C-alpha positions, -999 to 999 in steps of 0.1 A, spaced: 796 -235 -383 798 -215 -415 772 -185 -412 744 -190 -434 745 -228 -439 733 -239 -401 733 -273 -385 726 -305 -398 699 -326 -386 719 -353 -374 737 -326 -355 704 -306 -343 692 -337 -329 727 -350 -312 719 -314 -294 685 -318 -284 693 -347 -268 727 -331 -246 703 -299 -238 668 -312 -238 637 -292 -251 637 -253 -253 608 -255 -226 606 -237 -193 595 -266 -168 575 -262 -144 595 -285 -118 565 -289 -100 549 -308 -121 514 -318 -114 514 -344 -85 481 -363 -85 486 -381 -54 502 -349 -36 473 -331 -49 453 -356 -34 468 -358 4 470 -325 6 432 -323 8 433 -340 43 462 -320 56 436 -293 76 431 -289 111 397 -295 108 398 -329 85 422 -346 116 402 -340 139 371 -357 116 394 -388 113 400 -390 153 364 -390 157 359 -415 131 389 -434 148 375 -430 187 339 -442 174 350 -475 162 373 -482 188 346 -475 209 322 -498 190 344 -529 202 340 -521 238 325 -549 264 290 -539 267 290 -514 234 269 -515 200 289 -515 171 296 -478 160 302 -487 124 275 -469 111 287 -437 131 321 -440 115 312 -448 78 291 -417 76 323 -392 97 344 -413 67 321 -406 35 320 -372 47 361 -371 47 361 -385 16 335 -363 -3 353 -330 10 386 -344 0 374 -353 -36 362 -324 -45 389 -301 -35 410 -327 -53 394 -323 -92 391 -290 -80 429 -281 -80 438 -306 -100 417 -293 -128 430 -256 -122 462 -273 -126 459 -287 -157 441 -254 -175 473 -240 -168 492 -264 -185 464 -265 -218 471 -231 -215 512 -232 -219 504 -259 -249 481 -236 -264 499 -220 -297 533 -233 -289 543 -215 -324 570 -228 -352 602 -204 -363 621 -205 -399 657 -219 -395 685 -226 -417 693 -264 -414 716 -284 -440 713 -251 -462 675 -250 -461 651 -224 -441 629 -247 -430 595 -243 -403 603 -261 -366 586 -260 -336 601 -236 -309 607 -264 -284 632 -283 -316 657 -257 -311 687 -262 -299 720 -240 -291 741 -238 -321 707 -233 -342 703 -203 -370 668 -183 -366 653 -160 -388 634 -135 -370 609 -110 -389 581 -84 -371 554 -103 -348 576 -133 -339 587 -140 -300 624 -149 -297 622 -184 -294 656 -183 -275 687 -164 -258 703 -153 -295 732 -137 -311 726 -112 -339 746 -121 -372 726 -99 -396 700 -74 -394 679 -50 -413 660 -22 -391 654 -47 -360 634 -35 -331 628 -55 -301 598 -54 -274 619 -64 -238 591 -53 -217 583 -87 -206 618 -88 -190 623 -50 -184 591 -30 -178 605 -4 -205 576 -3 -230 597 11 -251 611 -8 -283 649 -16 -283 673 -9 -311 693 -38 -319 724 -42 -343 744 -66 -352 766 -91 -321 746 -75 -297 724 -103 -275 682 -108 -277 662 -130 -252 637 -158 -248 598 -141 -249 611 -110 -262 593 -101 -294 602 -82 -327 586 -47 -328 596 -41 -364 627 -59 -389 643 -86 -396 674 -110 -386 694 -137 -384 700 -151 -348 727 -179 -336 711 -196 -306 735 -192 -275 707 -208 -248 676 -227 -251 651 -238 -219 658 -234 -185 695 -219 -192 674 -185 -210 673 -159 -189 634 -158 -188 643 -203 -173 664 -188 -146 641 -163 -133 613 -188 -139 636 -215 -113 645 -194 -91 606 -187 -83 598 -221 -83 625 -228 -53 604 -202 -32 582 -212 -8 547 -214 -14 532 -188 14 497 -198 29 470 -169 18 451 -152 45 422 -174 45 441 -201 48 458 -191 76 427 -177 89 411 -209 84 438 -232 103 436 -212 131 402 -215 133 401 -251 132 427 -246 162 404 -228 190 374 -252 177 403 -288 185 408 -267 216 373 -258 228 365 -295 218 386 -309 238 377 -284 268 343 -294 267 354 -333 265 369 -323 301 350 -306 318 322 -330 310 342 -359 320 352 -347 353 315 -338 356 298 -370 349 327 -390 360 312 -387 400 278 -399 386 285 -430 360 317 -440 365 349 -440 350 337 -459 319 302 -446 313 319 -406 314 347 -416 283 318 -427 265 293 -399 272 326 -372 267 335 -388 236 296 -384 224 296 -347 232 325 -344 211 310 -357 178 276 -334 185 306 -306 190 326 -312 159 313 -297 128 314 -322 107 305 -307 74 322 -276 71 353 -290 54 329 -301 29 307 -268 27 342 -248 26 353 -267 -5 320 -265 -21 311 -230 -19 354 -219 -31 345 -249 -53 314 -230 -70 329 -196 -63 361 -209 -89 337 -224 -115 319 -188 -115 346 -172 -119 361 -187 -147 331 -187 -168 336 -146 -163 372 -157 -176 391 -156 -143 410 -187 -138 416 -195 -99 448 -216 -94 441 -226 -56 406 -223 -39 415 -205 -12 426 -178 -37 386 -169 -39 377 -158 -7 409 -135 -7 398 -119 -38 366 -108 -25 387 -95 5 409 -71 -13 410 -31 2 436 -22 -31 442 -33 -66 473 -22 -81 468 -25 -119 482 -21 -148 470 3 -177 477 -10 -217 455 -41 -222 440 -38 -190 426 -5 -184 430 -1 -217 427 -22 -248 460 -23 -256 454 -12 -292 463 22 -306 437 42 -326 437 73 -345 413 100 -328 419 129 -343 436 143 -379 450 176 -390 449 191 -423 444 217 -447 440 237 -413 413 216 -404 406 192 -372 390 160 -384 376 138 -357 372 100 -373 342 91 -353 325 109 -372 316 103 -408 349 112 -433 354 121 -465 390 100 -478 388 126 -506 395 152 -483 424 136 -464 439 115 -492 469 123 -490 472 120 -450 457 88 -450 491 74 -480 518 85 -462 506 71 -432 498 38 -446 533 43 -467 555 53 -445 547 20 -421 558 -15 -410 531 -34 -398 516 -66 -418 489 -86 -424 486 -118 -408 461 -146 -405 449 -166 -375 425 -193 -383 411 -173 -409 409 -144 -394 428 -113 -404 449 -100 -381 475 -74 -377 512 -75 -365 536 -53 -360 539 -24 -337 505 -7 -327 510 29 -338 517 16 -375 491 -9 -368 465 20 -356 480 47 -389 472 10 -414 436 1 -398 426 38 -407 439 37 -440 425 4 -448 392 14 -438 390 50 -460 411 39 -487 407 21 -517 426 21 -548 451 50 -539 477 25 -524 482 5 -557 521 6 -578 539 21 -551 570 -7 -549 592 0 -517 624 3 -525 646 17 -488 641 27 -454 655 50 -433 646 37 -397 633 54 -371 663 64 -339 656 76 -310 677 101 -315 663 112 -352 628 112 -337 613 102 -377 615 74 -401 614 76 -439 605 49 -468 614 51 -504 589 40 -526 589 42 -568 558 45 -583 554 51 -625 591 54 -633 592 83 -600 608 79 -562 587 95 -537 597 99 -498 572 99 -468 579 107 -436 565 106 -402 581 117 -365 573 141 -337 557 171 -353 582 197 -339 610 176 -354 596 169 -391 583 208 -393 621 219 -393 628 188 -426 603 211 -444 599 242 -462 564 235 -479 528 231 -477 507 208 -488 472 228 -489 439 224 -507 457 201 -535 486 222 -544 519 232 -526 530 263 -514 552 278 -492 560 271 -459 557 305 -440 562 309 -400 528 317 -393 514 283 -407 546 261 -385 530 282 -350 492 273 -362 505 236 -363 527 235 -331 501 249 -316 472 222 -324 502 193 -318 504 207 -281 464 207 -282 464 174 -292 499 162 -269 475 177 -236 443 155 -243 474 127 -241 471 119 -273 500 103 -296 508 128 -323 525 122 -353 533 143 -381 534 135 -413 554 149 -447 565 136 -483 580 149 -515 590 140 -548 631 128 -545 660 121 -564 683 94 -555 704 109 -528 673 100 -507 677 136 -488 653 140 -459 652 178 -464 633 204 -484 599 180 -472 565 188 -482 543 191 -443 508 172 -452 489 174 -414 490 157 -381 475 124 -369 467 118 -333 460 84 -314 455 68 -283 453 37 -265 411 37 -258 399 27 -224 381 -6 -224 340 10 -225 337 -14 -192 360 2 -170 348 34 -158 316 15 -141 336 -14 -132 360 15 -112 324 30 -102 313 3 -82 344 -5 -65 346 27 -53 313 15 -41 326 -13 -23 357 5 -8 382 -7 -29 408 15 -37 426 8 -75 462 24 -80 474 24 -113 511 16 -122 521 17 -160 551 21 -176 539 46 -201 541 87 -198 530 106 -173 501 126 -193 487 95 -212 485 78 -174 469 109 -166 439 113 -195 431 78 -188 428 82 -156 406 113 -164 386 95 -190 378 63 -169 368 77 -136 405 73 -114 411 98 -91 447 107 -82 464 135 -58 490 141 -83 511 115 -106 547 106 -96 567 91 -124 600 67 -114 621 90 -115 603 105 -90 595 75 -69 632 69 -68 641 101 -48 618 93 -18 621 70 9 604 44 22 584 68 48 577 93 26 566 70 -7 537 56 24 528 91 25 521 96 -5 503 71 -8 484 78 23 473 114 5 457 94 -21 480 90 -49 469 66 -76 488 71 -106 522 56 -108 540 64 -145 570 50 -160 578 27 -134 593 -8 -137 584 -39 -121 611 -33 -92 590 3 -86 557 -23 -82 573 -43 -58 582 -17 -34 546 -1 -41 533 -42 -25 557 -40 0 547 -7 16 506 -10 10 507 -45 25 516 -37 59 481 -20 66 459 -39 31 452 -67 11 469 -61 -20 458 -77 -55 485 -67 -80 482 -74 -118 512 -84 -140 525 -100 -176 562 -96 -175 587 -117 -162 602 -95 -137 566 -87 -129 561 -125 -109 580 -120 -74 554 -89 -69 528 -116 -86 544 -145 -58 543 -117 -25 507 -102 -37 477 -114 -13 460 -124 -47 487 -123 -82 471 -115 -109 486 -123 -141 474 -117 -174 463 -149 -199 466 -132 -236 497 -113 -229 514 -131 -196 546 -148 -197 549 -186 -186 564 -172 -158 541 -146 -143 512 -171 -147 536 -196 -129 533 -173 -100 497 -157 -100 471 -168 -83 445 -162 -110 449 -160 -151 427 -134 -164 418 -152 -200 413 -114 -213 433 -95 -198 403 -73 -183 400 -51 -154 359 -55 -154 370 -96 -152 392 -85 -111 358 -69 -103 339 -99 -113 361 -120 -89 365 -93 -60 321 -99 -61 321 -141 -62 347 -137 -30 328 -119 -12 299 -140 -20 314 -172 -15 329 -156 19 293 -144 34 282 -182 27 310 -198 44 298 -169 68 267 -182 65 268 -217 70 291 -217 105 261 -192 118 238 -224 112 260 -249 122 274 -234 155 241 -224 163 228 -261 159 260 -277 176 257 -253 207 224 -261 213 237 -299 209 259 -293 237 244 -277 259 209 -302 255 236 -332 263 257 -314 290 226 -298 312 212 -332 312 245 -351 325 249 -327 343 211 -319 363 187 -350 351 183 -383 366 188 -407 332 194 -440 327 208 -433 297 220 -398 276 196 -375 265 201 -384 227 225 -418 226 250 -416 200 237 -425 167 215 -398 172 240 -372 177 252 -385 147 223 -380 126 213 -350 134 249 -335 127 246 -353 91 212 -341 81 220 -303 96 253 -300 88 246 -322 55 227 -313 21 208 -278 42 241 -263 52 256 -278 16 227 -261 2 235 -228 19 267 -227 1 251 -222 -32 228 -194 -19 238 -161 -47 253 -128 -37 226 -110 -10 217 -73 -25 244 -46 -20 269 -68 -19 293 -47 -37 285 -15 -13 298 -24 17 337 -20 22 358 -52 22 358 -70 57 390 -59 76 422 -73 79 421 -82 116 384 -91 113 381 -131 122 351 -154 101 338 -153 136 331 -111 142 309 -96 176 277 -98 152 280 -134 149 288 -146 181 260 -128 200 236 -143 174 257 -175 174 255 -173 217 214 -156 218 204 -178 195 215 -206 205 207 -205 237 171 -196 228 171 -233 208 185 -244 240 156 -233 259 126 -240 239 139 -277 231 141 -284 265 110 -270 271 95 -291 242 114 -324 260 101 -319 294 67 -310 279 63 -343 259 78 -365 289 52 -346 312 20 -362 292 36 -392 266 67 -404 284 104 -410 283 107 -420 250 83 -398 231 105 -371 247 136 -383 228 120 -387 200 107 -356 200 139 -335 217 155 -355 180 134 -345 158 133 -308 173 168 -306 164 157 -314 123 124 -294 124 149 -263 140 170 -255 109 138 -239 95 137 -216 120 177 -215 118 175 -209 82 144 -178 85 161 -158 106 195 -157 84 172 -151 54 162 -123 73 192 -108 80 206 -115 47 172 -101 30 175 -127 7 141 -145 -7 132 -180 7 130 -187 -33 164 -173 -39 178 -207 -37 161 -239 -43 184 -260 -37 179 -251 -4 142 -258 -3 146 -289 -19 174 -299 9 151 -285 39 120 -306 33 141 -339 20 154 -339 55 123 -335 72 108 -361 50 134 -384 56 135 -379 92 98 -380 91 106 -421 71 129 -430 95 103 -421 129 77 -445 108 94 -469 95 109 -501 106 147 -478 109 131 -463 141 147 -493 155 183 -487 142 180 -449 159 163 -459 194 129 -442 185 94 -448 189 66 -430 159 55 -395 178 19 -394 189 -4 -362 175 0 -346 212 43 -346 207 39 -333 170 17 -301 183 41 -291 217 68 -295 186 51 -271 164 40 -248 184 76 -246 198 92 -244 158 67 -211 156 75 -198 187 113 -201 178 109 -185 148 94 -153 157 116 -152 187 151 -157 166 133 -129 139 133 -104 171 168 -112 183 182 -111 149 166 -74 142 179 -62 182 217 -82 173 220 -66 141 207 -28 153 228 -30 183 260 -51 173 281 -34 143 305 -56 124 
């Protein structure tokens, strides 16, 4: 292939067939069946399925009523839980695919000796691509022609400074053109690119469980063994009283009472609601279990650029005519015209359009200078025609451009003030050009240091009318422009919320220490000192751990590999969230307890490695996610509190009745137990999952790393209130038994479990400091369950449940018990909350 001719379309199609599309494949593609089946692997779900099978088999035994109704109810709960989880996980995966399909841009290539545009996915090895400022490089390529090309390789290397490229240099997929243009020969596409190989390794890594998944698995196993223990104890206790066959039936009934049927469904509902709320606040959750993990983080390690700051350099101060001008003030463009013209012309930024909206393309520094000149200049730039450029290099620390206007040539320069001023021998002041003396130089350099001490990026500007030689000497000094990437306005408040919530924030940036320090001070991020990448390399792990423990919260000039090292040390003792956007951030994102990638500037590889994608790249969105995670966990714990008190009372009533009462039938029949579980574990429990965040949720420290779901305080509440409920229900049963007989007593006991929902919810409301009207769904569920209970008592449905209509005296005893239960529950809650620490 001759240089400049490009491939033929026929050859390009042949190579596309051979090498495949130029895409980063998701090797683990969405498998609908796999996602669905994964919903039923939870130990709790498996327990329910076993319970349904046993219930069905028992109904087939001699002299036993059919238990098909019980079986169907259990399976409905299992299916609702599984389907809800499936839709949430499937939706998250499809959203990620949609994000990848957004803006698959086109690129200019030469084919059949003509310049055309093709989709980047159709690029093939051997294609000749044309690159210019603002382009994302579509494939690994080799440069064959170049003009002042600078490439931002930060997504690969973490180094924020653009790299100058020459002929024969390699450039890589996913990196971007900061300035200049080039022709390049594509050598590798798709998964064969550097980024593709990293993506392939990441996809081969085993997916680790989130801390919450591990916790729920352990919790489910404990429930399983407790239920097995209860069944065995009760079986042997009843064996001597009822015989083998009846003992088996009683044990199974008790197992049904003990199994928390509603827990899987509530877990899915609570986490799904949390994920939806997060998505509405620009945090896309990839897996449901990450919702709770976000609420438990102790430390957030965050990038600076674009996350804490706007990723928009803006000019803040000018120094011209020996005066400081603040850009936030109303400026008279005539007084600073020469400085603005030089900044606008010595500039490689461009204006483009996206969805009919004006956008600036190029280096952020050039964009900042151009935005200011566009705002203040009108006709002053007309007539200038660019003829040449002397590019910036890190050695020269300056750049110059030559323009022609009205037959004259003008050279405009910008660069490091201390370098550029040495090229000047004259000064532009008050509309005249005068000699630049030593004293004036000292004043200018002093002002440069003053701006730099505020962590502003400072550039000097100079110009001259030039001849054909265009030498960068004997220039006329014009002035200084100082700029900064400003913090996002909402970040300071978000950091205050983190501090109040006991969450530590650590800034990890590739930028210089002075800038990092200034941004930290501007947003209220305190750090004992600042450690840069070179200093970090000199520290072994034990010394680095000591520095972290001593309060170092800002690390500057670091690479993604430094990030990974810091993360590894922090994870020994803390739950850590880590942000990242580059390819080399992917490993840290994968290893973090909560990996957070950037939706706007993040690479595909980073997004696939993360747990949460920030659709707005904004730090405050992380804080919203933490709050939502805490709310979700509180609601899960609330549900467990409510549910286990109910189940403890059920098991206690059945257990004591079997041991000490001489009844022909169990005190509660299997269908009654299942109905109680359905009503208590059903809509009221699900509605608890929709509770709003309690007051002060972001004013308490994160949950301790080893703190179980049922902590000491919750265990005391479940135990004491469960026993109290057991006593009141037994008292209700015996009082009704004495007055109205066994059928009324069994019906009163059966109904008492339903009415007691109000008692338990009331004490939880008191503990959480929430109003009864904070969750209208909960009120509707409570009153609905009572109405349904009344319906089955006073209609022919009562024959299915083996109950009778309650008389007035039974209702009076029931309601008195509920009132006593409510008052005593509040009293117990007060004592436990005061005496038992979390």
